[in-house]
C-alpha positions as CSV (number, residue, x, y, z in Angstrom):
1,M,-19.1,32.7,-7.1
2,V,-16.3,32.0,-4.7
3,D,-16.0,28.5,-3.1
4,N,-15.1,29.1,0.5
5,K,-15.0,25.4,1.4
6,K,-11.6,24.5,2.8
7,K,-10.0,21.3,1.7
8,T,-9.8,18.5,4.2
9,G,-7.4,15.7,3.7
10,W,-5.4,14.4,0.8
11,D,-6.8,12.9,-2.5
12,V,-5.5,9.5,-3.6
13,H,-2.7,11.0,-5.7
14,E,-1.5,13.1,-2.8
15,M,-1.6,10.0,-0.6
16,A,0.5,8.0,-3.1
17,R,2.9,10.9,-3.5
18,K,3.6,10.8,0.3
19,V,4.4,7.1,0.0
20,A,6.7,7.7,-3.1
21,L,8.7,10.4,-1.2
22,D,9.4,7.9,1.6
23,I,10.9,5.2,-0.8
24,P,14.7,5.6,-0.9
25,N,16.8,5.5,-4.0
26,G,17.7,2.0,-5.2
27,A,14.9,0.3,-3.3
28,Y,13.3,-2.9,-4.5
29,V,9.5,-2.4,-4.2
30,N,6.4,-4.4,-4.7
31,L,3.1,-2.5,-5.2
32,G,-0.3,-3.9,-4.5
33,I,-3.4,-3.5,-6.6
34,G,-5.4,-0.3,-6.5
35,I,-4.2,3.0,-4.9
36,P,-0.7,1.5,-4.4
37,E,-0.2,1.3,-8.2
38,L,-0.2,5.1,-8.3
39,V,3.0,5.3,-6.3
40,S,5.2,4.3,-9.3
41,G,4.3,7.4,-11.2
42,L,5.0,9.8,-8.4
43,V,8.6,9.0,-7.4
44,P,10.8,12.1,-7.5
45,E,12.8,12.6,-10.7
46,G,16.4,11.3,-10.4
47,R,15.4,8.6,-7.9
48,E,15.7,5.0,-9.1
49,V,13.2,2.5,-7.7
50,I,13.2,-1.1,-9.0
51,Y,9.6,-2.6,-9.1
52,H,9.0,-6.3,-8.6
53,T,5.8,-8.0,-9.5
54,E,5.2,-11.5,-8.1
55,N,4.1,-13.0,-11.4
56,G,7.7,-12.9,-12.5
57,L,9.2,-9.5,-13.5
58,L,11.8,-7.3,-11.9
59,G,12.1,-3.9,-13.5
60,M,8.5,-3.2,-14.2
61,G,7.9,0.1,-16.0
62,P,4.8,2.3,-16.4
63,A,1.7,1.4,-18.2
64,P,2.1,1.3,-22.0
65,E,0.7,3.9,-24.3
66,P,-2.8,3.2,-25.7
67,G,-2.4,0.8,-28.6
68,K,1.0,-0.5,-27.6
69,E,-0.1,-3.0,-25.0
70,N,1.5,-6.4,-24.9
71,P,-1.0,-8.9,-23.4
72,E,2.0,-11.1,-22.5
73,L,3.5,-8.4,-20.3
74,I,1.2,-7.9,-17.3
75,N,1.5,-7.3,-13.6
76,A,0.0,-9.4,-10.8
77,G,-3.2,-7.5,-11.2
78,K,-3.4,-8.5,-14.8
79,K,-2.9,-5.0,-16.0
80,C,-0.5,-4.3,-19.0
81,V,2.8,-2.9,-18.0
82,T,6.2,-2.2,-19.6
83,A,9.7,-3.4,-18.8
84,V,12.6,-0.9,-18.2
85,P,16.0,-1.5,-19.7
86,G,17.8,-4.3,-17.8
87,A,14.5,-5.9,-16.6
88,C,14.4,-9.6,-16.1
89,Y,11.8,-12.3,-16.2
90,F,11.6,-15.4,-14.0
91,H,9.5,-18.3,-12.9
92,H,6.6,-17.6,-10.4
93,A,8.4,-19.8,-7.9
94,D,11.6,-17.8,-8.2
95,S,9.6,-14.6,-7.7
96,F,8.2,-15.9,-4.4
97,T,11.7,-17.1,-3.4
98,M,12.8,-13.4,-3.7
99,I,9.9,-12.4,-1.5
100,R,10.3,-15.1,1.1
101,G,14.1,-14.6,1.1
102,K,13.6,-11.0,2.2
103,H,15.2,-9.6,-1.0
104,I,12.4,-7.0,-1.5
105,D,12.8,-3.8,0.6
106,I,9.3,-2.3,0.6
107,C,5.8,-3.5,-0.2
108,V,2.9,-1.0,-0.5
109,L,-0.6,-2.6,0.1
110,G,-4.2,-1.6,0.5
111,A,-6.2,-2.5,3.6
112,L,-9.6,-3.4,4.8
113,Q,-8.5,-3.1,8.5
114,V,-5.3,-2.3,10.4
115,S,-5.1,-2.9,14.1
116,E,-3.3,-0.8,16.7
117,S,-0.6,-3.5,17.0
118,G,0.0,-3.5,13.2
119,D,-2.1,-6.6,12.2
120,L,-3.3,-6.4,8.6
121,A,-6.5,-7.6,7.1
122,N,-6.6,-6.9,3.4
123,W,-7.9,-9.8,1.4
124,S,-11.4,-10.8,2.6
125,T,-14.3,-9.7,4.8
126,G,-15.0,-13.3,5.5
127,E,-18.5,-13.0,4.1
128,P,-20.1,-15.6,1.8
129,G,-19.1,-14.8,-1.8
130,A,-16.1,-12.7,-0.7
131,I,-12.8,-12.9,-2.5
132,P,-11.8,-16.6,-2.5
133,A,-8.0,-16.5,-2.2
134,V,-5.4,-14.3,-0.5
135,G,-3.0,-14.3,-3.5
136,G,0.5,-13.3,-2.7
137,A,-0.3,-10.9,0.2
138,M,0.5,-13.3,3.0
139,D,3.9,-14.0,1.5
140,L,4.6,-10.3,1.0
141,V,3.8,-9.2,4.6
142,A,5.9,-12.1,5.9
143,G,8.9,-11.7,3.7
144,V,9.3,-8.1,2.7
145,K,11.4,-5.9,5.0
146,T,9.1,-2.9,5.3
147,I,5.3,-2.9,4.9
148,Y,3.5,0.4,4.0
149,V,-0.3,0.5,4.0
150,I,-2.2,3.1,1.9
151,S,-6.0,3.3,2.3
152,K,-8.9,5.7,2.9
153,H,-9.2,6.3,6.6
154,V,-12.8,5.1,6.8
155,T,-15.0,2.8,4.7
156,K,-17.7,4.1,2.3
157,T,-20.2,3.8,5.2
158,G,-17.9,5.8,7.6
159,M,-16.6,2.9,9.6
160,P,-13.0,3.2,10.9
161,K,-10.4,1.1,9.1
162,I,-7.8,1.6,11.9
163,V,-9.2,-0.5,14.7
164,K,-8.3,-1.9,18.1
165,Q,-8.5,-5.4,16.8
166,C,-9.2,-6.7,13.3
167,T,-12.5,-8.5,12.8
168,Y,-11.7,-9.7,9.2
169,P,-9.5,-12.6,8.4
170,L,-5.8,-11.6,8.9
171,T,-3.2,-11.3,6.2
172,G,-0.5,-11.0,8.9
173,K,0.1,-10.2,12.6
174,G,2.1,-7.2,13.6
175,V,3.4,-6.7,10.0
176,V,2.5,-3.0,9.2
177,D,5.2,-0.4,9.7
178,R,3.4,2.8,8.5
179,I,-0.1,3.7,7.4
180,Y,-0.9,6.4,4.8
181,T,-4.5,7.6,4.7
182,D,-6.4,10.6,3.3
183,L,-6.3,12.1,6.8
184,A,-2.8,11.3,8.2
185,I,0.4,9.3,8.1
186,I,0.7,7.0,11.1
187,D,3.6,5.0,12.3
188,V,3.1,1.6,14.0
189,A,5.5,1.1,16.9
190,G,5.7,-1.4,19.7
191,E,3.9,1.1,22.0
192,G,1.0,1.8,19.7
193,L,0.1,4.2,16.8
194,F,1.9,7.5,16.5
195,V,0.7,10.3,14.2
196,K,3.7,11.4,12.0
197,E,1.8,14.0,9.8
198,L,-1.7,15.4,9.7
199,A,-3.3,16.1,6.3
200,P,-4.5,19.7,5.5
201,G,-7.5,20.8,7.5
202,V,-7.3,17.7,9.9
203,S,-6.9,18.2,13.6
204,F,-5.7,15.5,15.9
205,E,-9.1,15.5,17.7
206,Y,-10.9,14.9,14.3
207,L,-8.5,12.2,13.4
208,Q,-9.0,10.4,16.7
209,G,-12.8,10.6,16.1
210,Q,-12.4,8.8,12.8
211,T,-10.2,6.1,14.4
212,E,-11.2,3.3,16.7
213,A,-7.7,2.6,17.9
214,R,-6.0,5.0,20.3
215,L,-3.6,7.4,18.6
216,N,-0.5,9.1,20.1
217,Q,0.8,12.5,19.1
């Protein structure tokens, strides 16, 4: 039997690949937890990207092979990682000095909401029993030169994540530079949100219908 259903949108690996293609050679990059972690495995061959994790490692490598995990070598999400040749370790405070001193070029983060002016809410819904602390996200959005958000376009219940104004506690105001979702890539500019690329099977009209904020072509 032939499946005539047309694909609509990108899957998470395709979303992450879009981000990876936009990271220039030699960039220092911090990756958030979740979908952002996929980016490191999709950077084009021959392009060097130096990964920073805020718990104290510059030169983070891929996940170790099963059975070769070192419980002392983890990322900020407490997942086992490896270190590439030339990697260095440092104190947590020094790591945040790198972030606050604007020595990291790009940070890729997930999102609960992004507003039309680039405000980001990604750490809590504000509900009782929600995540109790923001972690390093506030420092990252304030100190890193370029902020990319990667997220599904809507919630599991179909509510837009790209909104006119965030209703969840903010991580930072006006900090997002570009949004990557399963439906589109959207640039955040001073005049609003501009669609850079539509995913397969997605029209501008459909995208706008899934977005609370006004989009520009």
